[in-house]
C-alpha positions in Angstrom: 0.1 0.0 0.1 1.2 4.0 -1.3 2.1 6.3 2.0 -0.8 8.2 0.2 -3.2 5.5 0.5 -2.1 4.4 4.4 -3.0 8.3 5.1 -6.3 8.0 3.4 -7.0 5.1 5.1 -5.8 6.4 8.5 -7.7 9.2 7.7 -10.7 7.3 7.0 -10.0 6.3 11.2 -10.4 9.6 12.4 -12.5 9.6 15.4 -15.8 11.5 14.9 -16.3 13.9 17.6 -19.9 13.6 19.3 -22.4 16.5 18.7 -19.5 18.6 17.0 -20.7 22.1 16.2 -19.9 24.8 13.8 -18.7 26.7 16.2 -16.4 24.2 17.9 -12.8 25.1 19.2 -11.1 22.2 17.4 -7.9 20.9 18.1 -6.2 18.1 16.2 -4.5 15.2 17.6 -1.9 13.4 15.9 -1.6 9.7 17.9 -0.4 6.5 16.9 -4.0 4.8 17.9 -3.1 1.8 16.0 0.6 -0.4 15.3 3.4 -0.4 18.1 2.1 3.0 20.0 -1.0 1.8 20.7 -1.3 1.0 23.8 0.2 4.5 24.3 -2.3 6.5 22.1 -5.7 4.5 23.3 -5.3 6.0 27.1 -4.1 9.3 25.5 -6.7 9.9 23.5 -9.1 9.4 26.7 -7.0 11.9 28.5 -7.1 14.5 26.3 -11.6 13.9 25.7 -11.3 14.0 29.4 -9.4 17.4 29.9 -11.6 18.5 26.9 -14.9 17.7 28.8 -13.5 19.4 32.5 -13.1 22.4 30.0 -16.2 23.0 28.7 -17.8 22.3 32.2 -15.5 25.4 32.9 -17.3 27.3 30.1 -15.2 26.0 27.3 -12.2 28.9 25.6 -14.0 32.3 24.5 -17.2 30.2 24.8 -16.2 27.8 22.6 -17.3 24.2 23.3 -13.4 22.0 23.1 -12.5 19.6 21.4 -9.8 16.9 20.2 -10.2 15.9 16.3 -8.2 12.1 15.9 -6.1 10.9 13.7 -4.3 7.6 13.6 -1.1 7.7 12.1 -1.0 3.7 12.6 2.6 4.4 14.3 3.9 5.0 11.1 6.4 8.2 10.2 5.6 8.6 6.6 1.6 8.2 7.6 2.5 11.0 10.4 4.1 13.5 8.1 1.3 12.8 5.3 -1.6 13.5 7.7 0.4 16.6 9.2 0.3 17.9 5.6 -3.3 17.4 5.1 -4.3 19.0 8.8 -1.9 21.6 7.8 -4.1 23.1 4.8 -7.0 24.1 7.8 -4.0 26.6 9.3 -4.1 25.0 13.0 -2.3 27.0 15.6 -1.2 23.6 17.6 -1.4 20.2 17.3 -1.3 17.1 19.8 0.6 14.8 19.3 2.1 12.3 17.9 2.6 9.1 20.4 6.4 7.9 19.2 10.0 9.4 18.7 9.7 8.3 15.0 6.8 9.8 14.2 7.3 13.1 16.1 11.1 12.8 14.5 9.1 12.8 11.4 7.0 15.4 11.4 8.9 18.4 13.2 11.1 19.7 10.6 7.8 20.4 8.1 6.9 22.9 10.9 9.9 25.5 10.4 7.1 28.3 10.8 4.6 26.5 12.5 1.9 25.1 13.6 3.1 24.3 17.2 3.3 20.4 17.6 3.1 19.3 21.5 5.1 15.6 20.9 3.5 13.1 23.5 6.7 10.9 23.4 9.2 11.8 26.0 11.8 10.3 23.7 12.1 12.9 21.2 14.1 16.0 22.0 12.9 18.8 19.7 15.4 21.6 18.4 16.1 24.5 20.9 14.5 26.8 19.4 11.8 25.2 17.4 7.9 25.0 17.1 8.2 21.7 19.1 7.3 21.0 22.9 8.2 17.5 24.3 6.0 16.1 27.0 6.7 14.3 30.2 10.1 14.3 31.7 12.9 13.4 29.5 14.1 9.5 28.8 17.7 10.6 29.7 16.9 12.2 32.4 15.2 9.1 33.2 18.2 7.2 32.4 20.1 9.3 35.0 18.0 9.0 37.8 17.6 4.9 37.2 21.7 5.1 36.7 21.8 7.1 39.9 19.7 4.4 41.8 21.0 1.4 40.8 24.8 2.8 41.3 23.8 3.6 45.1 22.5 0.3 45.3 26.4 -0.7 44.6 24.6 -2.3 40.6 27.3 -0.7 38.2 27.4 -3.5 35.8 24.8 -2.6 33.0 24.5 -5.0 30.1 21.6 -3.2 27.5 19.1 -4.7 24.8 17.9 -1.8 22.5 15.5 -2.0 19.7 17.4 -0.6 16.7 14.5 1.8 15.8 14.7 5.8 16.7 13.6 4.4 20.6 16.5 2.2 20.8 19.2 4.7 19.1 17.6 7.3 21.9 18.2 5.0 24.9 22.1 4.7 23.4 22.4 8.3 23.3 20.9 8.6 26.6 22.9 5.8 28.3 26.1 7.1 27.3 25.3 10.7 28.0 24.3 9.3 31.8 27.3 7.4 31.5 29.7 10.4 31.0 28.6 12.0 34.3 31.6 12.2 36.5 29.7 10.6 39.4 29.2 7.6 37.1 32.6 6.7 36.8 32.8 3.4 38.1 29.5 2.5 35.7 30.5 0.3 33.0 28.1 -0.8 30.0 29.6 -4.6 30.1 27.8 -5.6 26.9 25.5 -3.9 24.1 23.2 -5.5 22.3 20.7 -4.5 19.9 17.6 -5.7 18.2 15.0 -5.8 15.4 11.0 -4.8 15.9 10.4 -7.6 14.2 12.5 -10.5 15.8 10.7 -12.8 18.0 13.9 -14.3 19.6 17.1 -12.5 21.5 18.3 -15.9 23.0 21.4 -14.6 20.6 21.6 -11.8 22.6 20.7 -12.7 25.9 23.5 -15.9 25.8 26.0 -12.8 24.9 24.4 -10.8 27.9 24.8 -13.9 30.4 28.6 -14.1 29.4 29.3 -10.9 30.4 27.7 -11.4 34.0 26.1 -7.9 34.1 24.6 -6.6 37.6 21.2 -5.4 35.7 19.9 -5.4 32.5 18.6 -2.6 30.6 16.1 -3.8 28.1 14.7 -1.0 25.9 11.9 -1.0 23.9 8.2 0.1 24.2 5.4 -1.9 23.9 5.2 -5.6 22.3 8.7 -5.7 21.1 9.5 -5.4 24.9 7.7 -8.4 25.5 10.3 -10.2 23.3 12.9 -9.0 25.8 11.3 -9.8 28.8 10.4 -13.1 27.8 13.8 -14.3 26.7 15.1 -13.1 30.1 12.7 -15.2 31.5 13.4 -18.5 29.1 16.5 -17.9 29.6 16.8 -18.4 33.4 18.5 -14.7 33.9 17.0 -13.5 37.5 18.6 -10.0 37.2 17.2 -6.2 38.3 16.0 -5.5 35.0 15.2 -1.5 34.0 13.2 -0.6 31.2 12.2 2.7 29.5 9.6 4.9 31.4 8.1 4.5 28.1 6.5 0.9 29.5 5.4 2.3 32.8 2.0 1.4 31.5 -0.4 -0.4 33.9 -2.2 -2.4 31.8 1.0 -3.1 29.6 2.2 -5.0 32.7 -1.0 -7.0 33.1 -0.9 -8.5 29.8 2.8 -9.1 30.4 2.6 -11.1 33.5 3.3 -14.2 32.6 6.6 -13.7 31.6 7.9 -10.3 33.2 11.3 -10.0 35.5 10.9 -10.3 39.1 12.0 -6.7 39.5 11.5 -4.7 36.5 12.2 -0.6 37.4 11.7 2.1 35.2 12.6 6.0 35.7 10.0 8.4 34.8 7.7 11.1 35.8 6.6 11.5 39.9 2.8 11.7 38.9 2.1 7.8 40.7 1.0 8.2 44.0 3.9 8.3 46.5 1.3 8.3 49.9 3.2 8.2 52.7 6.8 8.0 50.8 7.5 11.6 49.9 6.0 15.0 50.1 6.5 17.1 46.4 5.5 20.6 45.9 1.9 21.5 47.7 0.7 22.8 44.2 1.9 19.5 42.1 0.7 17.3 45.2 -2.8 19.6 44.5 -2.9 18.8 40.9 -1.8 15.3 41.2 -5.0 14.3 43.1 -7.2 16.2 41.2 -5.9 14.2 38.4 -6.7 11.0 40.4 -10.3 12.2 41.2 -10.1 12.8 37.5 -9.8 9.6 36.5 -12.0 7.7 38.6 -14.6 8.5 35.2 -12.2 6.5 33.3 -10.4 2.7 33.5 -6.7 4.8 33.4 -4.3 4.6 35.9 -1.8 7.3 36.8 1.0 5.9 34.9 2.9 7.3 31.5 -0.6 6.9 29.5 -1.3 9.7 31.5 1.8 11.3 32.4 2.4 11.9 28.7 -0.5 13.4 28.0 -2.5 15.2 31.1 0.4 17.9 31.4 0.3 18.3 27.5 -2.9 19.0 27.6 -3.4 21.4 30.2 -0.9 23.7 29.1 -2.0 23.7 25.6 -5.7 24.6 27.2 -4.4 27.5 29.5 -2.3 28.7 26.8 -6.1 29.2 24.4 -7.6 30.5 27.7 -5.5 32.9 28.6 -4.5 33.8 24.9 -7.6 33.2 23.4 -9.5 30.7 21.2 -7.8 32.4 17.8 -4.8 32.9 19.0 -1.2 31.7 16.5 0.9 29.6 16.5 3.9 32.2 17.3 2.0 33.7 20.3 1.2 29.8 21.7 4.7 29.0 21.2 6.0 32.2 22.9 3.2 31.9 25.9 4.4 28.6 25.9 8.4 29.1 26.4 7.6 32.0 28.6 6.3 30.1 31.3 8.6 29.4 34.8 6.0 28.2 37.1 3.2 26.0 35.7 2.0 23.6 38.7 1.0 20.6 36.6 0.9 16.5 37.9 4.5 15.8 36.5 6.4 18.7 38.6 6.7 22.2 38.4 7.6 23.4 35.1 9.9 25.9 33.9 10.4 26.3 30.3 13.3 28.7 30.7 15.0 26.6 32.5 14.6 23.6 30.7 13.6 24.7 27.2 11.0 22.7 25.3 9.8 20.5 28.0 10.0 22.3 31.0 10.9 19.3 33.8 14.4 18.1 34.3 16.2 15.0 35.8 14.9 16.5 39.1 11.1 15.7 38.5 11.8 12.2 37.6 11.8 9.2 39.6 12.6 5.4 39.7 9.8 3.3 40.0 9.1 -0.5 40.2 6.1 -2.5 39.4 4.4 -4.7 42.1 2.6 -7.4 40.9 1.0 -7.5 44.2 -0.6 -3.9 44.4 -1.2 -4.1 40.5 0.7 -0.6 40.2 3.8 0.7 40.0 5.4 2.0 43.2 8.3 4.6 44.1 11.7 3.4 45.4 13.9 6.5 44.2 13.8 10.1 45.8 13.1 12.7 42.9 16.4 12.2 41.3 17.5 8.7 41.8 18.5 8.6 44.9 16.7 5.7 47.0 14.5 6.1 49.5 
């Protein structure tokens, strides 16, 4: 099927808005509703719908009803680009999405003068001064906090297995940057393995991991491909702590993978999971989180990465439109968000001057462990990675 036909199929899958009106304020969202990113995008769609519902209960934007129009890029960069080209014909000021590093990376070069794109993948690192922002804490900051956590636990020998796509390449760069920090001089990668997303086995890579005698394994892929690594480790009888990308911090995904998860599975990510009695964040962040927890009770969503990648991004965009007006331009929205220095969200207090294009840094990350008995992710580190 040609890229054009793929894109037309994706347009056919555009989710219709119930009761849409001519004067609605429509915000386009390109999400990976099918394909490898579907485990993220389905929840991201629900979050944006929930935020629009809340905004409309509060009067909308300039009295106009807010709705998101969803477009499925099928987890394909080519389809994402074609959808973006089609949407740009209507001259939007802001677009939400997409869900994956590769799809965001493909779209941003087409936006030298806007519209603003708020990418929902923490693994995408927007060029400084571009019309792109990236949601949640950076995957690189998540790696720094995870390396710090394990190092302070005395675990310094890492064997990595990463996918060969954009997500895996991002992991390799992030790990190299983390290990270049003076504090991590004692930490070493003793084996570095890669695999293709289409591979059904990583048995050969895992045998090399075993031979390297690591203290823990870095298993970096998102969605279904990560299951290939987890299964391989369990089948090979390798019972080591396993760290993975915060992109796998999905409760639904952990439930699906329950029969072949490592006994100790960790991820570095945002601070939004519940942490009552473990740590106290800025009171404004705590308040934002508890408001989110209450809102999520209307859905089947849990406060995990699916929510973390879309909640604050949606809030920030809607807040900008509320303050600037429904007809704000891409330049105005970009300048407004880039100027925020004290915006409390569920991921922390955003400061886009200190952390351009993202607003958060390593101090807004924490390391969590999947606890099957509690059916949730639990904090094991303070913000920044120091063990609790």
